[in-house]
C-alpha positions, 0 to 999 in steps of 0.5 A, spaced: 518 529 528 514 535 525 509 531 522 506 537 518 512 538 514 514 531 513 507 528 511 504 530 504 509 536 502 512 532 496 512 535 489 513 531 483 520 533 483 521 531 490 517 524 489 522 523 483 528 522 488 524 518 493 520 512 493 515 512 487 522 512 483 523 505 485 516 503 482 518 508 476 524 505 474 521 498 474 519 495 467 515 490 464 520 485 463 518 478 464 520 474 470 519 467 473 513 470 477 508 476 476 506 479 483 503 486 481 496 487 484 497 481 489 497 480 496 503 477 500 500 473 506 506 472 511 507 465 513 508 463 521 515 463 520 515 470 519 516 473 526 519 480 525 515 486 525 512 489 522 511 483 517 509 478 522 501 476 520 501 481 515 498 482 508 502 486 503 499 489 497 504 489 491 503 495 487 509 493 482 513 487 481 519 486 476 526 483 475 528 489 478 524 488 485 518 489 488 514 495 492 508 494 496 504 496 502 502 493 509 494 493 509 492 490 516 497 493 521 494 500 523 499 505 526 498 509 533 493 514 530 487 515 525 485 519 519 482 525 524 489 526 527 493 525 521 489 531 518 490 535 524 497 534 524 498 536 517 493 542 518 487 541 514 480 540 516 477 533 515 471 534 510 469 527 510 467 525 517 466 517 515 474 517 514 475 520 521 476 513 525 479 510 519 486 508 521 493 510 518 497 504 516 504 502 517 505 501 510 512 498 511 519 499 514 522 504 509 521 512 509 516 511 515 515 519 515 512 519 508 505 518 507 502 515 501 495 514 499 493 508 495 486 509 492 482 507 486 483 511 479 480 518 479 478 521 472 474 527 470 471 528 463 477 529 457 482 526 461 487 522 458 488 514 460 495 516 462 494 522 466 492 523 473 488 527 477 493 529 482 501 531 482 505 525 484 501 519 483 503 512 479 498 508 476 499 501 479 495 494 477 488 493 478 485 500 477 489 503 483 493 509 484 498 511 489 499 518 491 504 521 495 502 529 494 498 533 498 493 535 493 489 528 495 489 530 502 486 537 500 481 534 496 479 530 502 479 536 506 474 539 501 469 533 502 471 530 495 477 525 493 477 518 492 471 514 494 475 509 497 482 510 500 488 507 504 493 511 508 499 508 509 506 511 512 512 508 509 512 502 504 515 495 503 520 494 498 524 488 496 531 488 491 532 484 485 530 477 486 529 478 494 522 477 494 522 470 490 527 468 494 523 469 500 517 466 497 521 460 495 523 459 502 516 459 504 515 466 508 509 468 504 503 465 500 501 469 494 494 470 492 490 475 487 488 482 490 481 483 493 480 490 492 474 490 497 478 486 502 483 492 502 478 497 503 472 495 506 474 489 511 475 490 518 482 490 519 482 485 524 479 480 519 484 482 513 489 476 515 484 471 515 480 473 509 486 474 505 487 466 507 480 465 505 481 467 498 486 461 498 481 456 501 485 456 507 485 458 515 490 460 519 491 453 523 492 450 517 499 454 516 505 450 517 513 452 516 513 447 510 514 449 503 508 451 498 505 457 496 499 459 491 
């Protein structure tokens, strides 16, 4: 696989045919539950990778489905290696050892950056600093265009970011069914946990948001 071609070469038009369109088509119709800006925490009964002991940040949820990114499953290389593969210098040394995450099983050749919203003076509230960006709940954005990496290469870019390959997605009613059969616990997302907590502690820290520990989990039904 030629990573230099596959990663972050998406234009706004090409992303429109890809994963971000999945989010863009979702509307604000009221559903039984709303999980935008929430974590999904895998229960012990979820054993298949990459979801076993995973924490998923849900970017969008509607009656049409849901989309998110696993935030605690590092891939096989770090940001320094990713920048080498896309032929860019890494302008921020502190990001070098940050892992590139396995965001989910869909489109694993495509890169996404989950980051805090970037603004400049005079920018409209619905505008984005980058070409192919979608605003999501909680003041965050998902960018799938190369310009965000070019900003980091120049020493700028979002102060806090999470780089993922691939994404996780559920069809209409699928996530609700999985929650009903006790596959997932749900809790409001914590941005500090997502960007700052040590990767190996994120599962336990997500559980702690519910006042729980891993030993307390069973396969019996029940979620927050």
